[in-house]
ROVONU-133972 format. One record per residue (C-alpha): residue in one letter; y, x, z. Coordinates in steps of 0.1 Angstrom, whole numbers, plus 2048, in hexadecimal, padded with zeros to 3 digits. Each point is the difference from the previous one (the first is absolute). Example, Ala and Ser with C-alpha at 12.3 -4.5 7.8 and 13.67 -1.06 7.14 Angstrom:
// residues 2
A7D387B84E;S82280E7F9;
***
This chain:
// residues 750
ME4A56436D;K7FD7DF806;K7FC7F77DA;N7E981D7FD;C7E97EF81A;A8017DD7F4;L7F18137DC;L7E4812811;F7E87E37FA;L7FE80C7DB;L7F382180F;T7EA7F681C;A7EE7E87E9;T7F481A7E9;T7E381680D;W8018217EE;S7EA81B80E;L81581D7F1;F7EB81C816;S7E17F1804;Q7EB81E7F4;E7F4816817;N7FB81E7EB;T81E8047E9;N7EE81A7EB;L7E97E27F1;N81E7EF7F5;K7FB7F97D8;F82780C7FA;R7F782380D;Q80781A7E5;L7E88137EB;K803821810;Q7D880880B;E7F27F07E1;L8188167E7;A7FD8267FA;T82080F80F;P81D8097E5;N8028237F5;V80F8147E4;Y7E67F57E7;R8057D8807;T81E7F5812;A8047E381A;S8137ED7E3;G7E18007EC;A80A8167E5;P7F18237F5;G80E81B817;H81581D7F5;E7E1816801;Y7EA7E77F0;W7E680F7E9;Q7E07FA7EC;Q7E78107EB;K7F78007DA;A7E48027EC;D8018047DC;Y7E17FA7E8;K7F180A7E0;I7E27EC7F7;S7E77FC7E3;I7E67E5801;R7E77F17E9;L7F47DD801;D7DB7FE7F5;D7FE7DE7F2;K7DA8027F9;S7F580A826;Q81F7F480E;K80A81F812;I81E81480A;M8018247F7;G82081680B;E81181D80B;E822803811;S81981C808;I8167F8821;T81D812809;Y80A7F9825;H82280880E;N806804826;L8237F1806;S7F67FE825;P80A81781B;D7DC807806;V7E88197F5;L7E37F37F4;N7DB810803;Y7EE7E37EC;L80A7E47EA;W7ED7DB800;L7F97EB7E4;Q7F47DB7FD;L7DC7FC7EC;D8027D8802;Q7E67FD7E6;N7E880C81B;I8027DD811;R7E87F87E5;A7E481D80A;K7E17F580B;E80780E81F;S81F7F3807;D80C7F3820;T80E7E17F0;Y7DC7F87FA;K7F380C824;T81D7ED811;T7FF7DC7F0;A7F57E8817;M7EA7DE7F7;D7F27E6817;M7E27EF7EA;N7FE7E2818;K8237F87F4;R8087F87DB;V7FF81E7EA;S8077FF7DA;Y7EB8107E7;S81A81C7F8;Q7FA808824;L7DA8017F9;E8048147E2;S81581A812;L7E1809817;V7EB80A7E1;Q81C80E7EB;D7F58227EF;F81E8097F1;D804827800;G826803803;G81A819811;F80C81F7F1;K7EB81C7F2;L81581F806;E7F581B7E9;H81A81C80D;V81F807816;K81481D7F5;D81F813804;G81A8067E7;A7EE81F7F5;G7DF7F07FC;K7F0809823;D7EC7EB811;L8127EC820;P7EE7F981F;A8007DB7FF;T7F47E681C;V7F47DF7F7;N8037E881E;K7F77DF7EE;T81D7ED7EE;M815825809;M8008207F8;R80F821810;I80881E7EA;D803820815;L81D8157F1;P7FA8277F9;E820804814;P8187EA812;L8197ED7EB;Q82380C80E;P81B7E17FF;G8128007E0;N7E080F7EE;S7E97F07E5;F7DA8047FC;T7EC7F57E2;F7DE7F87FE;S7E77EF7E9;V7E57E6803;K7E57F67E9;W7EA7E0806;W7EF7DF7EF;Y7F37E180C;N7EF7E07F7;I8197E17FC;N7F87E3812;N7FA7DD7F1;R81E7EE814;M7F47DD7F6;T7E0804814;D808820817;G8257F6808;G81A81A804;R8238057F6;S7F68127E1;G7E28027E6;Y7F57EC7E2;E7FA7DE7F5;Y7E37FC7E5;F8057E47E5;A7DE7F67F5;D8087ED7E2;D81181D7EE;D7ED81D816;N82280D809;Y80F80D81F;I823801811;Y80781D816;A8187FE81C;I7FF822811;A81280B81D;Q7F781981F;F7EF8117E3;Y80A82580B;P801813822;R8247FB80C;M818811818;A8007EF824;V8237FB810;Y80D81B818;N81C7F4814;E815805823;V7F07DF80C;E7D9806801;G7FB8227F0;W7E77FB7E5;Q7F87DD7F9;H7DA8007FD;K7F27E080E;Q7E17F87ED;F8017E77E4;L7E97E380A;G80C7E77E6;A81D7EC811;G81C81A806;E80C80B7E2;F8128207F6;A81B81980E;L80781A7E4;P81F81B7F9;F8167FB7E3;G7FD8177E3;D8018057DC;F7E17F97EA;E7F480E7DD;V7E17EC7F6;Q7EB8027E2;I7E57E27FB;T7E58057E7;V7F27DF7F3;P7EF7EF7E1;S81A8017E6;D8017DA7FB;H80A7FC826;I8257F980C;V807810821;A81A7F2816;A80A81981E;T81B80A817;G81B8117F0;E80C8037DE;L7EA8067E2;Q8078267EE;N7EB7FF7E0;P8037DC7F2;E7FD8117DB;A7DE80D80B;V7F27E180C;L8107E27F1;T8037F47DA;A8228027F1;E8017DB800;Q7FA7FF828;I81B81D803;S8187EC7EC;R7FA7DE817;F80681881D;E81F80C7F8;A80A7DD7F6;A7F57F3824;K81581A811;K81F7EB7F5;S7F27DE801;K80B7E3818;E7DF7EF7FB;P7D980F801;L7F980D7DF;I7DA8087F9;I7F98287F7;A7D97FD7FE;T7F77DF7F5;Q7E27E8805;A7F28067E2;E800825800;A7EF7FB821;E7E57EB7F4;K7FA8187E1;A7FA81E81A;E7EA7E9817;K7E97FC7E4;R8028247F1;K7FE81781B;S80D8227F9;R7EB81D80A;D81F8157FA;E81980A81F;K824803805;T81580F81C;W81B7ED80D;I819814813;F8177F481D;K81C80C816;A80E7F281F;T81980C815;N8067FA828;V7E17EB807;R7EA801818;D7E17F77EA;F7EF7F97DE;A7EA7E77F2;F7F87F27DD;A7EB7E67EC;S7EF8067DF;S7ED7E87E8;R7FD7FA7DD;K8037D880B;F825804806;I81D7EE7F2;W820810808;D8257F2804;A82180D80E;M8247F8803;A81F81080D;V80E7F9822;P82580E800;F80C810822;G82280C7FB;E7FF81C7E2;R7DC803807;T7E17ED7EE;V7E07FA813;L7E37F57EB;A7EE7E080F;M7DB8017F0;S7E07EF802;Y7DE8077F3;Y7E47E87FF;P7E07F57EE;K7FD7DF7E9;E7F27EF81D;G822801812;N8107EC7E4;P8127EC7FA;L80A803825;W80A823802;E8108047DE;Q8167E680B;Y80A808826;S7F4824808;T81B8167F3;R81F7E6807;V7F37FF826;V801826801;A8228007F4;H80B7E3819;T7F081381D;L8148207F9;K81E7EE7FF;S7FA7EA821;Y7F381F815;S81F8157F5;K8167E7809;Y7F3804826;T7F8822801;F80D81A7E4;D7FF8027D9;Y7DD8067F5;P8018277FA;Y7DF8057E9;P8017FB7DC;V7E37E97FB;A7EE7E5815;I7DD7F67F2;S7E97E1807;V7DD8067F9;H7E77E17FF;T7E2807813;D7F07E180B;R7F87F9827;I81481D80A;G82680A80C;M80C822806;E81F8127FB;Y8078257FA;P8218127F1;M80C7EE7E1;I7E17F17FD;S7EA7E2810;F7DE7ED7FB;N8057DA801;G7E57E57FC;E7FF7DC7F6;R7F57F47DE;P7FA7DF7E8;N7DE7F47FC;K7EC8087E0;E80E7E57EE;G823810808;N80C7E3818;Y80F803822;S80A7EC81A;E823802813;R7F180E81E;T7F181C7EA;K8228067F1;Y812803820;D7E581480F;M80481A7E2;I826801805;G7FE805824;V7E981C7FC;I8138117E8;V81F7FE814;H7EE80B81E;E7F38207F2;I81C8087EC;G8177FC81F;H7EB81B810;N8138197EC;F81B7FB819;F7EA80081E;P7ED816803;M8028147E1;I826808803;V8057F8823;N7E281480B;S7F37F1821;D7DF80D80E;E7E57E27F4;R7E281380E;Q8127F8824;W8187E17FC;T7F37E77E4;W81E7EB80B;M81A8167F6;D7FA7FD7DA;E7EC7DC7FF;G8167F1819;L81F8087F0;N7F27FA7DC;T7F47DE808;F8207F880B;L81280D7E2;E7E47F17E9;S8097DD80E;L8238057F9;T7FD80C7DE;E7E57E17F7;Q81D7E880B;A8168117E9;W7E97FF7E3;D7F97D9808;P8107EB81B;T7DE7EB802;F7EC81D802;P7E47F6818;S80181E816;R7FC7FD826;K7FA82380D;I821803812;R8047DB809;P7FF80282A;S7E87E5801;S7E88117EB;I7FA81881C;V7F77E781A;P7DC7FB7FE;Y7FB827802;M81980681B;R7F37E3819;G7DB80F7F8;N7E7810815;K81481C810;K7E0813801;Y8008027DB;I8258067FB;S80F824802;P82480A803;I8138087DF;M80382280E;T7DD80A7FF;N7EF8197EA;S7F57F37DB;E7D9806809;S8017EE820;V8107E17F7;W7F27DE805;Q80A7E67E1;I81081D7ED;G8107E57E8;S80F7EC81B;N80A81D816;A80C8197E8;Y80E7EB7E1;Y8087DC80C;K80C803824;P81981C7F9;A80D7F07E1;V8047DF815;A81481681A;L81480D7E8;N80A7DE7F4;I8087F581F;L81581C808;R8127FE7E0;E8057D9800;T8017F4824;V80A821819;M8178197EA;G80B7E97E3;P7FA80C7DB;E81F8137FE;L7FB81781E;F7DA8047F7;D8038087D8;H81A81E80B;A7E880C819;L7E28027E9;K81280C7E3;E80D81D818;Y7DA80480D;A7F58007DB;Q81B8177F7;R7FD81A81D;W7DA8067FA;M7FA7FE7DB;F7EC81D7F7;K7F8808825;H7E77F7819;P80F7E781B;T7ED7F781E;P8027DC812;A81980E819;D8178077E2;F8007E17F4;F8057EE821;R81F815806;T80E7FD7DF;M7FF7DD7FF;E8127FC822;D81A81B7F6;A80A7F27E1;S8047DE80C;G80D806822;V7E67E880E;D7EA80881F;L7DC7F77F5;D7EA812816;W7F77DC810;F7F47FA7DC;W7ED81E7F7;R7EC7FF820;G7F87DB7FF;W7F77FF7DC;F7F38257FD;Y7EF80D822;T7F27DF80C;T7EB7E37F4;D8167E8812;H8087DE7EC;C81D7E7802;D7FC7E3814;I8207F480E;S7FD7DF811;M81D7E680B;E7F27F9823;A8187EA80B;V8217EE7F4;R81B7F781C;W81F7EE7FB;Y81B80381A;H8227E6801;P81580C819;D8177EB818;S81780681E;K7E380A819;D7E180C7EE;A7F27FB7DD;E7E47E87F8;I7E28137F8;R7E37F17EC;L7E18167F7;V7F17F67DE;K7DD80D7F5;N7F67F57DD;S8147E27FF;G81C7F37EC;P8227F6803;D7F67DA804;D7F5809821;F82480580D;T8147E6811;S8288047F6;F81281381C;S8137E3809;D7E37EB807;Q7F1819818;F81B7FD81A;S8147E5810;V82080D80D;T8167F681A;E8267FB7FF;E80581C819;E7E98197EE;K8127F77DC;R81F808814;E7F482180E;Y7F380A7DE;D8237F97EE;R81181581C;F7E581C7F7;L8097FC7DB;S824802807;T7F882480C;L7F180C7E2;S81180F7E0;K7FC7F07DE;E7E28177F7;E7EC7F881F;R8077DD7FD;K7F28037DF;I7DF81180B;L7FA7E181B;G8087E27E8;E7E67E87FA;N7F880A7DE;V7F8821808;H7D9808805;F7EE81B80C;C7DD8087F2;Q7ED81D810;I7E08087EF;D7E6815813;F7EB81A7E9;K7E0813805;N7F581C7EE;L7DC7F87FF;G7F58177E7;G81082080B;L8118097DF;I8277FF807;M8127F07E4;P8237ED7F7;V8017DA80D;I80B7E97E5;L8087DC806;K8077E47EC;F8117E2811;E7FF7DE7F1;F81A7E580C;S7FF7DB801;D81C8007E8;G7F08117E4;T80C821802;E7EC822806;E80A820813;V7EE8207FC;Q80581A81C;R7F28247FD;I7FB81381D;P7FA8277FF;A7E180C80F;E81381181D;I7FF7E3812;W7E080A80B;R80C82280B;R8017FB824;N7E17E9806;N7E98047E1;E7E87E280D;E8197E5807;V8257F77F9;S8157E1804;K81E7F77EA;V81B7E6804;F80F7ED7E1;V81C7EB7FF;F8057E37EB;N8177E17FB;K7E97EA7EF;E7DD7F4809;V7E38157F4;K7E37EF7EE;Q7EA81C7FB;I7FB824806;I7EA81A7ED;L7F9823806;D7FB8197E1;P8087E27E9;Y7FC8137DE;H7E281580C;E810823803;T7F081381F;A7DD7FB7F9;D7FA7E781D;C7DB7FB806;D8047DE812;M81B7E87F2;D7F07E5817;N81880B81C;N81F8047E9;F80B7DB801;W8117EA815;P7F67E2801;E7DD80D7FD;R7F38007DD;K7DC8097F9;Q7FE8177E0;P7E47FC7E6;T7E0812802;R7F981F7E7;F7E77E57ED;E81C7E77FE;R8188197F2;Y7E880A7E7;K7FA7DD7F3;S8257FA7FE;R80481F7EA;V7E37F57E9;G80F8017DB;S81F81680A;T7FA824801;R82480D7FA;G81680981C;N81D819808;S7F781E813;D82180680F;N80B7F481D;S8248017F8;S7FD7E27E6;Q7F27ED81F;K820803814;T8187EE7EE;P8137E8816;A7FB7DA7F6;K81C7EA7F8;N8167FB821;Q7ED81D812;K816818812;E7F1821808;T80C81A819;T7F282180F;V802800823;D805823812;
***
């Protein structure tokens, strides 16, 4: 008992406030019970689909004609809707997304503008636009050709069924429509046309061109939230057969596989196409010479291209007489996927050199982290100033100047957008989250994987999207203009930072700093494979990541996804303790260096009697206890404060006077009993020269000025910018920043 009392100074010198919070319900480590939906037979507590999970199916037969003279789409479709739910349905809801361009669109009506602030020309132009957009519906009929009651509510349409649709039954109906295609170069938008004045031709990138079934599920019933432009799409899976009639000299790229090459391609093009299916390098199918010839002649005849796609949630296509077309084979076991690109001469030499190779690389990289790409084709279409994704096909920007020259930045931007949009085949085209509600579920995950894929393409790729420091300016900004990630897509402030980069950075920190790559990668793959070709919710993602890794992450989801807290952990004080027989000499140091200390022996003059008493005391101790009280043992207490509110791990680098270093990684659970301040004692047998908190910038700490002992003022953003002039390259993955230096020891502290 005496020996235990002699060592109590170690405990009394430490001021922990383990239970300082009056209301334990405010603890940031409380479980996400209220925020997440109650598990049920459809979605389990583990994050997996339940044993009674179901989803609807919609099959389409579509015939459309593209009018190249007046820039119109005219179409008719037959939809067979399969009610696989346990519910009786009295009506069906369809999306009419083209109605966002109708003159009475709520998008125009609700667009805010302050003329007292800086206003762009395009914003002013939008005020006087007179484009006649939106679907022009000619009829809605049942399978027998009888008119169906249909109610258009802006970007949604309700079809009232002649009799209730029972579980397990199907209903077939048809819709006929037309609409004017928008000029996406002036009007913006995810689809539309680009006009080339030099040769009087168009590239059409066409999507949202047909009335599409909305999702009906057990989470929300019908997902019929209006389309205002930011929130994208929620769609059921189904099978498509689409006939596309275009000028006979057009080349068409589309979702699915071409069914009639002999009717639309020359014999030579068919031969090249067959060769490309076995080629390890891109082969040209439609040449630049053929495209330039078509640009000049402009055929007045028409041809119909037929495509089929199985188990996809949407369909899109591109058409132009300007297209060069190349392809290569990408093996996945016994399967072969065709990676293909379509681009005008204005895209060369950049596109011919890189596009299809980037498509192939992206499929392989994403498959590594999720599942083997299951579709037969993956397409990159060059459409300047746009990046947008659909099943098997994407529209991608960036091109050389008119002389064919391009900068390194243009090249990397082009590669980056192709990786991003092709990557969307995985999220959300296959792992089919609700983009109308949760942009981050596809954009955040995709941006994270995009950065890993870019680094795999080129370790010097200038990608900073998932580097924790990249999100600091946003997270420490005015909270009035920052939304939690878990905010509906149409209501988000700063959607790029909120829905793309912040969740991507969060996932990077989760992988590299919180969980480790092995646990994280296993859990992400489990999530992807559980929910491929299904409709996951945020709760399914959160729960699966925990279930498959064995790591409690509720504190992480709460802080990063449900709040606008930021990371700012401060080293408030550094205290040094060295024990003697009666007490410990305690010296409080605030932002000062080790040179401010005198040695222990210099601080006391010890009498002979005191020395004899100390020796007698030492004789009562064990070898281990004497070791603890040895003169070369130093106890270092660091007092931390969580100034930003965001719970994060504490990472410390200790630099010693002998030139060695040691990194200690303390899990976030150190904050579990006090979310605001905590102290921890470290033991060393040598002199500490410097302490750095978050030495590798892994936690998105928003104020590094309070992360150093002795104090070290950090450069301003302008000073950092000046130091980077002339060097734009850097790794985006903080894993490369965490390699211990020579003579550095790295430990994890529980």
